[in-house]
N, C-alpha and C positions, 0 to 999 in steps of 0.2 A: 512893959516889963518882960524880960526873956528869963527863963528858967532853965536849968539843965534837967533834961528829960533822961534820967539813967534807967533805962529799962533794958530787959534783955531781948525783947522781941525786936524785930526790924521796925525803925521808925517809919511813920508816914512818909517823910521825905525821901526815905530810900525805895518806897514801894510805889512810886509814881515816876512816870517820864521826867527826866530832868529838863523840864520844859523851857526853862530860860535858854536852853541852848538851841532852840528852834528859831531864833530871831536873826534877821540879817538886813542889811542896810539897803538903800534904793538902787545901788549899782546892780543887784542881783535879782531884782523883782520879776523881770521878764524872763520868760523861755527857761524855766527852771526844769526841765525835763532832760532824759537822757536819751541818747542815740542807741540804735538797736532794736532788736525784735520787741515789740511791745508786750508780747505773750511770753518772753523768756523768764523763767523762774529760776531762782539759785538757792543752793542751801550754804548757810553761813555756820561753820564749825569752828569753835574757839575753845581755848584752854586758858583758865585763870590759875596763875601759880604766884607763889611768893617769890621775893627777889633772890632766895636760895634755891629756887627751882623746885620746890616741895608744894603740894597743895595745902591750902588752909585748913586748918582743923578746928571743929568746934564752932563753925559759923558756915551758913550757906550763902554763897554768892548769888546775888540777884543782878540780872543781866537785861538792860533795856536796849533795844534797837528802834531808834526813831527817826522817821523821815525828816530830813532838814527842810524840805520845801513843801511838804503836804500834811495835813491833819491825819497822821497814822503812827501807831507805836506798837511794838511787840515787846513782850517780856518772857524770860527764861530764867531757870535756877542751875547753877552748876552742880554736877554730881560730885561724889567724893573724891574722884580723881582731878576735879577742877574743869570738867568738859561741860561746855554748853552747846546748844544748836538751835538754829531758827530755820524753818523750812519755808518753801514757796515765798521767797523774798524777790519783790520786784526790783529791776535794776534802779539805782539811784545813789544818791548821797545820805548817809545816814550818821547820826550820832549814837555811838556806842557808849553806853553808861554802866560800868561794873561798880557794884557796892557790896563789900563785905561788911556786914555790921558792927559797928565800932572798932573796924580793924584798917580797912584800907578803901580807897575809892580811885576810880579812874575814869576819864572822860575823854572820848578820842572821836574824831572823824573817820569813818570809813566809807570806801566805795564798793559797791555791788555793781558788777558788769562784766562783760565778756572778756575784757582785756585782763582781768585779776582772777578769772576762774579757771579751773582744769576742764578737761574733756568732757567731764560729767556734771559741769555747772556748779561745782563746789568750791567754795572759797574758805580756807584754813587760815586762821588766825591764832597767835598766842601771844598772851599779855603776863608780865611780871610786875606784881604791885608791892610797893615797898609796905610793910606793916606801919601803921602810924600815919599814912598818906591820906588823911581825910580831914575835910573842912573842919575848921575850929567850932562853927555853928551846926554841924550835922545832927547834933542832938538838943539844939536849942530851939524851942517852940513857944510861942507867946501864950500866956495865961488863957487868953480867949481859945486858942486852938485846942488845949488840954481839955477845955470843957465842951467840945463840939458833941452834939447830939449823934448817938450811934446811927440814927435813920439818915443823917446827912452824909455820913461817912459811906454808909452803904450805897447811896446814890452816886457818891464820888466814884467808888469801884465799879458800879454798873456802868459808868460813863466810861472809864478805861477799858472795860471789856467790850463796850460796843465801838469804840474807837478802833481796838485790834481786830474787829470784825468790817472795819471800814464803814460803819454806821454812824456817819458824822452827825446827822440830825439827831440820831438817837442819843448820842454822847451829849449834845448840847442840851436836849431836853431834861436828860438826867441831872446834868450839872445846874442848871436852872432850879431844878427841884431842890438840889442841895444848899444852894444860896437862899431860897426861900425858907428853908427850914433853919438855917444858920447864915445869917448875913455876914457873920464874922469870919466865915470859912475862906481864908487867904488863898489857899491852894486851888479850890474850886473857882474862884474869880480869876486866878492867874491861869487855870487850865482853859476857861472860857476864853480869855484873851489870846492864848496861843493858837487855839483853833480858829479864832477870827482871823488872826495875823497870816497864819498859813493858807487861809481860805482867801486872802487878799482883801479882806474887810478891815482895813486899818482904823478906820474911825471907830468902829465897834471894838476893835481890840484896845484902842487908847481907853474907851470908856471902861471896860472890864480892868485893865491894869490899875487905873485911877482907883477904882472900887476897891481892889486888894490893897493898895497903899492907904487908902482912908482906914481900913482895918488894922493894918500894921505898917507905919511908916517906914520901919525899919527892915521890911522883907526886901531881900535882895532880888529875887527872881522877878517880881513884877516891876522893880526899879529898872533893872537893865533891860527888860522887855519893853517897858514904856520908852526908854531911851531908843530902841530899835524901831518902834513904831512911829515915833515923830520924826526918825530919820526918813522912813518911807512915806511919809506925809510931806517931806519937803520942809519942815519947820526946824531948820538947823540950829538957829540960835536958841530956841526952846530945848532942844535935845542935848545942847552941849553940856550943861551943868550936870544932867542926869548921867550922861556917860562918863563926865570926869568922876562923880561920886561912885560910879560902879566899879571903876578902876581901883580906886582908893579902898573900896570895901573888899575887892576880891582881885588882888594883884596878880594871882595866878589863873585867871580866867581868861583865855584867848579871846572869847566872845566880847568881853568889855573892852579889850585892847583894840580889837578889830573895829568895833563900832565907833570907838573915840578916834581911831584914825581916819575912818571914812568921815566921821563929823568934821574933822578939821579940813579934810579934802574938799568937801562940799562948801566950806566956808572960805575956801581959797587959801588955807592956812598949810601950805604944802610942807614945809619944813616941819611944822609941828605934827603933821600927819604921819611922817616917815617913822619916829620911833615907836610909837605903839602898833603900827602894822607889823614892823619887824618883830616886835615883841610877841605878838599874837602868833607869827610864824614859828617864833622859838618855842612857844608852849605847844603848839599844835601845827606842824608843817602842812598837814593836809586839811585845815580848817574849813569848814564848808562855806565860810564867807569869803573864800578866795582872795585872801591878802595879797597873793602875788600880783593879781590883776591891777589892784589900786596902786600897789608899789611901781609897777610897770609904767602906769600912766604918770605917776609923779617923775620918774626918770626919765620918760619921754619928754615931758616939759622941760627938763634940763638939758635935753639933747644927749643924755647918757646912755647911748644905745648899748654898749656892752651890758650894763645893768638891765635894760630892758629885756635883752635876750636872756640873761640869767633868770630873771623872774618868769618868763613865759615858758622857758624850758623846764623850770621846777614846777610850774603849774600842770603842764602837760604830763610830766612824769608821775605826778599824784592824781590827776584826774583825766586819765585817758579817755574816759568813754563819756565824759560830760557834754552837755550841748554847747558848752563854752569853747570845747576843744578844737573843734574844726575852724572857727573864727580866729582863734589864737594861732593855730598852725598857719593860716594864711597871713596873718600879722607878721609872724616870725620869718615867714619865707619872704615877704616883702622887705623886711629890714636886712635880712642876710643877703638878698639879691635885689637891690634897688634898680629901678629902670634906667637904662642908659649907662 
C-alpha cells in the first residue's frame, strides 16, 4: 500500500542521489573514463530559476551531482538567488538532479571537462524549472518506509556522507547496518545495488535490487535498476519485461527508454529498438547512456550512412571529452572519407 506523505520538510526521496539514473547497459561497461589530465578539477556553478526567470521562494532547492560511472555523489543547496556550487569536481559524466520540495524537479546529464570549462576551470549552467514538474509519486512512500527506525535512517545518511568523501567501503558498511536494523529499507537496498553496479559487481547489484523489490514490488528505482543489471549480465530475455514495465511506469524517464532500446538491440530487434532510443534522446539529448551510439549502430546495419553521421556528430557535440569521443571521431572520419 502506498500513502500520500504530505509533509513540509524535504522527503527522503529528495535527499538522496537519484540513484536509478546511475545505471547503463552493456554497450557502455568498458572504458568509462574521461580523457584529459587526471588531476584536473573543476568548479560547477549553476542557477535554479522558475520558468518566469525568478528564483523559487518558500523552498530550498536540493541539488545532487552524481557520477554516472562510479560510486560517487555530491549534494548542494541553492541560495535565495537560486545559485548552487560544486567545487573540486573531477572530469566525467554526471547526473544532475534538482529537487525543489513539492514544487519542481529536473534530472539532466551534464559533462565536466576541459572542452566545456572556461580558462579558470569553471563550468556555468542555468536551469529553468516549471512549477509542478514533479513526479506524481514524489511524495508517495510505502507504509513500511514510514515506520523506519531513526537509527536506520542515520546509517543511511552516514553512507551518503561517506560516499561523498569517496569512502565506498565505508558507505557499504553503513548501508549494511541500515538494512540489518530495518530489512524493509528499500532505499538502502537500492543504494547498495547502485554502488555494486557502478563498481562493476553486477551479480551483487542484482541481489540487492531484488531485495529492494521484495520489500516493495512497486518501487520504481530498483525495478529500472534491475533491468539495467540484467542487461549488463547479458540476460536480455529476462531483462525485457522489466525494462518494458519501467517505461510504462515512468514514460518521462530517459533511462527507462534507453535501456529498453538497448534491450531490443541486443535481442536483434532493431526496428523495435529505434523508437525508445529516439525518445531517450528527446527527453535528455546528452543522456549518459549515449543513445546516439546505439542508434548509429542501427543505422549502420541499414546502410543509412547520413543518419550514422548525424548521430555520431550529435554525440561528439554533447560529449567532446568522453573516452568514447576519439573512437567516434575516427569512425566518423572513415565514413566521410572511405578508402579508395
